[in-house]
C-alpha positions as CSV (number, residue, x, y, z in Angstrom):
1,X,121.7,181.3,215.4
2,X,123.9,177.7,216.6
3,X,124.4,179.6,219.4
4,X,120.7,180.2,220.4
5,X,120.4,176.6,219.7
6,X,123.0,175.8,221.8
7,X,120.9,177.8,224.8
8,X,118.1,176.2,223.6
9,X,119.4,172.9,223.3
10,X,122.0,172.5,225.8
11,X,119.8,171.9,229.4
12,X,117.3,169.4,227.6
13,X,119.4,167.2,225.2
14,X,122.7,168.0,228.1
15,X,126.7,168.9,227.0
16,X,127.8,165.2,225.9
17,X,125.5,165.0,223.5
18,X,126.4,168.7,222.3
19,X,129.7,168.2,222.5
20,X,130.5,164.4,221.0
21,X,127.6,165.6,217.7
22,X,129.9,168.6,217.2
23,X,133.1,167.1,217.6
24,X,131.7,164.9,214.8
25,X,129.9,167.6,212.6
26,X,133.5,169.5,212.8
27,X,135.7,166.0,212.3
28,X,133.3,165.5,209.2
29,X,133.3,168.6,208.0
30,X,137.2,168.8,208.1
31,X,137.6,164.9,206.6
32,X,135.5,165.8,203.4
33,X,136.9,169.4,202.7
34,X,140.6,167.8,203.1
35,X,139.8,165.6,201.0
36,X,137.9,167.9,198.7
37,X,141.3,169.8,198.3
38,X,143.4,167.1,198.3
39,X,141.5,165.0,195.2
40,X,142.0,169.1,193.6
41,X,145.3,169.2,194.3
42,X,145.9,165.7,192.7
43,X,144.6,167.4,189.1
44,X,141.1,164.4,189.5
45,X,137.9,165.9,188.2
46,X,136.1,167.7,190.7
47,X,134.3,170.2,188.3
48,X,131.0,169.1,189.8
49,X,132.0,169.5,193.3
50,X,132.6,172.7,193.9
51,X,129.6,173.6,196.1
52,X,132.5,171.3,199.0
53,X,134.5,173.8,200.3
54,X,131.9,176.6,201.6
55,X,128.9,173.6,202.6
56,X,132.8,172.1,204.9
57,X,133.5,175.0,206.2
58,X,129.4,176.0,206.6
59,X,128.8,173.1,209.1
60,X,132.3,173.9,210.7
61,X,130.6,177.1,211.8
62,X,127.5,176.1,212.9
63,X,128.9,172.4,214.5
64,X,131.2,174.8,216.5
65,X,128.9,176.7,218.0
66,X,127.1,173.9,219.5
67,X,129.1,172.5,220.8
68,X,133.3,173.3,221.4
69,X,133.2,177.2,221.7
70,X,130.4,177.5,223.9
71,X,130.6,174.4,226.2
72,X,133.9,173.0,227.1
73,X,133.6,176.3,229.9
74,X,130.3,175.5,230.9
75,X,131.9,172.7,232.4
76,X,134.4,173.8,233.7
77,X,132.1,175.8,235.5
78,X,130.3,173.1,236.6
79,X,133.0,169.9,237.2
80,X,135.5,172.5,239.7
81,X,134.3,172.9,243.3
82,X,133.7,176.2,243.9
83,X,137.8,176.1,245.8
84,X,139.9,175.6,242.8
85,X,137.2,176.5,239.8
86,X,139.7,179.3,239.9
87,X,142.3,177.9,239.1
88,X,141.4,175.5,237.2
89,X,140.2,177.3,235.1
90,X,143.3,179.3,234.4
91,X,145.1,176.6,233.8
92,X,142.5,175.6,231.7
93,X,142.6,178.7,229.4
94,X,146.2,178.9,229.5
95,X,146.6,175.8,227.8
96,X,143.4,176.7,225.3
97,X,145.8,179.5,224.2
98,X,148.8,178.1,223.9
99,X,146.3,175.2,221.8
100,X,145.5,177.9,219.7
101,X,148.5,179.4,219.3
102,X,150.0,175.6,218.3
103,X,147.3,175.4,215.9
104,X,148.3,178.8,213.8
105,X,152.2,177.7,213.8
106,X,151.0,174.4,212.7
107,X,149.0,175.3,210.2
108,X,151.9,177.2,208.0
109,X,153.7,174.9,207.8
110,X,152.0,172.2,207.6
111,X,150.6,174.2,204.0
112,X,154.4,174.6,203.4
113,X,155.6,171.4,203.8
114,X,152.5,168.4,203.2
115,X,149.6,170.3,201.5
116,X,146.9,172.6,202.2
117,X,144.6,169.0,202.5
118,X,147.3,168.0,205.6
119,X,145.6,170.2,208.1
120,X,142.4,169.5,207.9
121,X,142.9,166.0,208.5
122,X,144.6,166.2,211.0
123,X,141.8,169.0,212.3
124,X,139.7,166.2,211.8
125,X,141.2,163.7,213.5
126,X,142.0,166.4,216.5
127,X,138.1,166.2,216.8
128,X,137.2,162.0,215.9
129,X,140.1,161.8,219.1
130,X,137.9,164.5,221.0
131,X,134.7,162.0,220.2
132,X,136.3,160.0,221.8
133,X,137.8,161.0,225.4
134,X,134.3,163.0,226.0
135,X,132.1,159.5,225.5
136,X,134.8,157.6,228.0
137,X,136.0,161.3,229.7
138,X,133.5,163.7,229.8
139,X,130.9,163.4,232.9
140,X,127.7,164.7,232.5
141,X,127.0,167.9,233.7
142,X,123.9,168.7,233.6
143,X,122.1,166.6,235.7
144,X,124.7,167.2,238.6
145,X,123.8,170.9,238.2
146,X,119.9,169.7,238.7
147,X,120.7,168.5,241.4
148,X,122.7,171.0,243.6
149,X,119.8,173.0,241.7
150,X,117.2,170.2,243.9
151,X,119.9,170.0,246.9
152,X,119.1,174.5,247.2
153,X,115.6,174.3,246.6
154,X,115.6,172.9,249.4
155,X,117.5,174.7,251.8
156,X,116.2,177.6,250.6
157,X,112.9,176.3,252.0
158,X,114.0,175.1,255.2
159,X,115.8,178.7,255.3
160,X,112.3,179.9,255.3
161,X,110.7,177.6,257.6
162,X,113.7,178.8,260.1
163,X,112.7,182.8,259.2
164,X,109.7,182.0,260.1
165,X,109.4,180.6,263.1
166,X,110.9,183.9,263.7
167,X,109.6,186.6,262.4
168,X,105.9,184.8,263.7
169,X,106.6,183.4,267.1
170,X,102.9,183.2,267.7
171,X,102.0,180.9,264.1
172,X,106.2,179.9,264.0
173,X,105.5,176.1,264.7
174,X,102.6,175.6,262.3
175,X,103.2,177.5,259.6
176,X,106.9,176.2,259.7
177,X,105.6,172.9,259.5
178,X,103.0,173.6,256.6
179,X,105.3,175.8,254.6
180,X,108.0,172.4,254.4
181,X,105.5,169.9,254.0
182,X,104.7,172.5,251.0
183,X,108.3,172.7,250.1
184,X,108.9,168.8,250.3
185,X,106.2,168.0,248.2
186,X,107.3,170.2,245.0
């Protein structure tokens, strides 16, 4: 469901706000879950908050699908020029796969050595750092996408003007000029 919400919001709200919201939501849900597990491990009474883990995991999944899962790949496709896009996306996928493998290994090591709460606090810290990274370093690519779209529309209009001159030589200049004015007014 949150994936459907992302599809409808991504062009209206922008990539950066969705990505930052996703980072904050994931970070806060991990922090709260880690705190709950820590307090439970210290034998502090959390009996009134049994619903906390399921709510935190649900919020985490929703926030993940809202931005962190789909948007990095979308932004990659928009940031890199076409001549290096293949290589850049390949390197990104390799780095992502290495990070996923590392997280899978580090999770169990941290649980065994520190406690069940520790990976959630680490993940929370990493996603909050991700928020800072997105805020300062990730460009908003929606505007570049729209600029490219406008550029393609303009190029298409000029192409149609030229094509109309070739296919309608008796009316080429008049219809082409009219069409070019119409395209530039839209």
